N, C-alpha and C positions, 0 to 999 in steps of 0.2 A: 739133644734132640736133632733128628735128621730132617732137614728141610729141602724140598725140591723147589728150585727157582726156575720157572720157565722164562725164556727171554733174558737169560742171565748176561748175555753179551751186550745188551742195549744200554743206553744212557742211564736209565733208572735202575736196570738190573745190576749193572756194575757196582753202583753205590749201595744197593740193597744187600748184595753179597758181602761187601766189606762190613756193613753195619752188623749184619747177623753173625758174621764170623767173630766180630768183637764181643758178641754176646755168647761166644763159645758154642754156637750151633755148628753142626756138620752140614756143609752146603753141597748139594748135588745140583750142578748146573745143567740146563737143557737149552740147546739152541741149534741153529742150522749150520753155523760155522764148524769146520772140522776140529778146531781147537778152541779152548776156552780163552776168552779175553779178560774175564773177571777172575777174581781170586776164589776159586772153588776147591773143595776137597776131592770131588769127582765130577766128571763131566760126560754128558751124552750128546752126540750130534744126531739130531732126529727131528723130523717134521711132526709136530704134535697132532696134526689133523690126519695122520696115517695110523693104521692099527699097530705099527711097530712100536709106538710109544708105550704100549703095554709092557714091553721088555724092561723098561726102566722101573716100573712098579714091581714087576715080578722079581727083579734082581736085587732090589733095595728094600730096606725097612724104612718106610717114609712116615713121619709123624705129621707133617704139615706141608701143604703146597702153597707157594706164593706165585700166583699166575700173572706174569707181566707181558708175555709174548703177545704181539698184536700186529696185524697187517693194517697199516694206516693209509694205504694208497686210495686214490679216488678213481674217477673214470679214466680209462675204460676197464678198470680191474675189479669192478664191483662184485662179480661172481666169485672171483678168487678171494676177495676180502671176506665175503660171507662164509665161504668154505673154511678158510683158515681160522677166523675168529669164532664163529658159531660151532662148526663141527669140531674144531680143535678143542674148544672149551668143554663141549659135551663129552668128548673122549676122556679128557682129563678128569672130569667129574665122575664119569662112569668107573674109571679105574680107582678113584679115591674111595668110592663105595665098595668096590669089589675087594680091594686090598686093605680095608679097614683104616684108611687115613682119617685122622680125627678132625683136621682143620683145613679149610680151603679159603684163601683170601686172594682178592684180585683187584686190579685197577680198572675203574671205569673212567668216565670223562664228564666234567661239569656241563659242557655244551650239549649233552643229551637233552637239555631243556629247550634248546633253540635260543631264542632271545628272551632275556629276563623280563617277566611281566609282573612278578610279585617280589616285594622287597621287605626284609632281606630274603635271599634265596635259601629256602629250606629243602629238605629231602622230599617234601610233599609238593614241590613246584610242578606244574603240569609239564609233561614231556612232549617235545616236538623236535626230534633230531633232524639236523639239516644236511647230513651226509649219510651214505650207506655205512661208513665206518661207525658213526654214532648210533645208527640203527642197531648194528651188531653189538654195541656196548649195552644197549638196553636189553637185548636178548641175553647177553652174558649174565646180567644182573638177574634176569628172570630164571635162567637155567640154574643159577646158584641157589636161589630161593626154592626152586622146585626140588633140588637135591636135599635141602634142609627139610622141607615138608614131607617128602616121600621116604627119605632114607636116614634122616637124623644127622646128616653131615653139618657141622657148624661152619657156616659160610659168612663172608663179609665182602662187600663191594664198595670201593672208595672212589667217589667222583672228584677227581683232582682238577684244580684250576691250573694256571700256567706254571709248569715246573721249571726251576732254574738251578744252575750248578755247573761245574766243570764237565764238559762233554755234551752240553745241551745243544739243541738245534741252533745252528749258527745263523739261521735266517729269521729268527724271532726278534722282535724289537728290543727285548732286554739284552740279548747278545750283541746285536748290531749297535745299539746305543753305547754299551760299555766299550766295545772295541773302538768305535769312533772317538769316544772320549779319551781313551788311552793314547790314541794317535793324534789328538787335538783336531780332529776333523769335524765338520758341521754335523749336528744331529737334526735330521730333517723329519718334520711332522706333517701328516695330512690333516685337513680340516683345521680345527683350533686346538687339537690335541686333547679333546675333552673326554674321550673314552676312558672309563675307569675299570680296573680289574685288580685282582689280588695275585700275588706271586708266592709260590711255595718252594722252599729249598728242598732239594732231593733228599737231604738227610732227615727232614721232617716227614717226607713220604715214607722213608725207611722206618722211622720211629713208629708211625701209625701201623705199618704192617707188622712190626714186632709186637705191638700191643694187641693186634688182632690175633696173633698166634698164642700169646701168653695169657690174655684176659678172657675168661670164660663168658663175660658179658658181651663180647664182640659178636654181633649177629645182625645181618641185614645190610641196608644201604646207608652210607654215610657221605656227607660232604667232607672233603679234605682240602683245606686251604690254610691261609694265614690271616693276619689282621691288617696287612699293609696295603689297604686299598688306595691306589694312586691313579690319577689320570696320566695319559701318555706324556703330557707336558710336565706334570709333577715328577714323573719318573726321570725324564731328561734332566730336569733341574737338580734332582737328588744325585744322579750319577755324576754330573759335572762337579757338584760340591764335594762328594766323597772322594772322587779321583783327583781333585785339584786340577781339572782339565781347563784348557783355554778354548774349548769348543764353544761354538755359538749355536743357538737354537734357531732353525730356519723353518719356514712353512712353504710347502711346495705348491700351494694354491689348489690342490685337488680336494674334492669332497671326500670326507670319511663317512661312509654309510652307517657306521657304528658310533658316530660322534657322541650321542647322548646315552649310550648303553652304560649301565652300572652293574658290575658283577659283585655285589655286596653279599658275600657268602656267610650264612649262619653256621657257626661251629658249636652251637648249643648241644646238639645231640651227641656228637663225637666226644665232646668234653665230659658230658654227664655220664655216658655209658662206658667209655673205655679210658677216660683220664688223659686224653690227648691234649697237649698244649704246644703250639709251635715254639721252637727254640732258636731258630736262626732268623734274625731280623733282616730287613731289606738292605741296610748299610753293610752288614757282614757279607751278604750275598754279592753285593756290588763289588766290595773290596776283594773278595776271593777271586771272582772272575777277572777283575782288572789285573790282579797280580799274575794270574795265569797268562793273560794276553801279553803282559810285559815280559814275562819269562820266555814266551815264544819268540 
């Protein structure tokens, strides 16, 4: 099977390409860099929001598209974010229908809901995106469902929670906490460390995308997360334990406006419809990243 992966050079794209290649898929990468950073069989350097992206579809026999490319910037780049994410996604969907691609799957973002007001968080939770980036993610979901309704393209959109793994954003608390623990530095928390969320390993994201390609039941919007709901304080304690660190937990005295938020994600739909089950637990994710930092 020939699979086009947009955003193949990104953190998630890199791991998705590896995962799909292990499944013996032929991977065609698409990104802005001149050369591929991921393990792809072919690679195109192209901006997906320009008409030139059609050349990729015209030159290749593509069975499925995994759409990961995204502009995540905030002010003052909102116009560019809308152009890249919305127009880019529409172009990709347009060429999927024109060139008879069978499957389109993409990543959305759980924070399209804004702040959780219903628990657990299901796919029917009211939407209130709090950045233009998240507004574009809602639009991408709608464009995919429109392509299904109008043209019969099988599409799926996955609202992911906090992704972790080697190559992740170094400024997120998961990465900062692990690196500090490896170096026996204090782990500093805002508020009382009460904010709770779930973390999903990038390999489980890749697993879900693989299931979306291969399982005919995959259609529509899904929450994509794991079972490891932890408060920030719980996470810090778990990291210290797993790494054997001498780090101390400290509180900076600053208020955490999200102190009482709970991101308890329901996985009922994705389990029932496509058989997804998270495989990488939180301790494995911590150990993997800690080993990476030690090797550095």
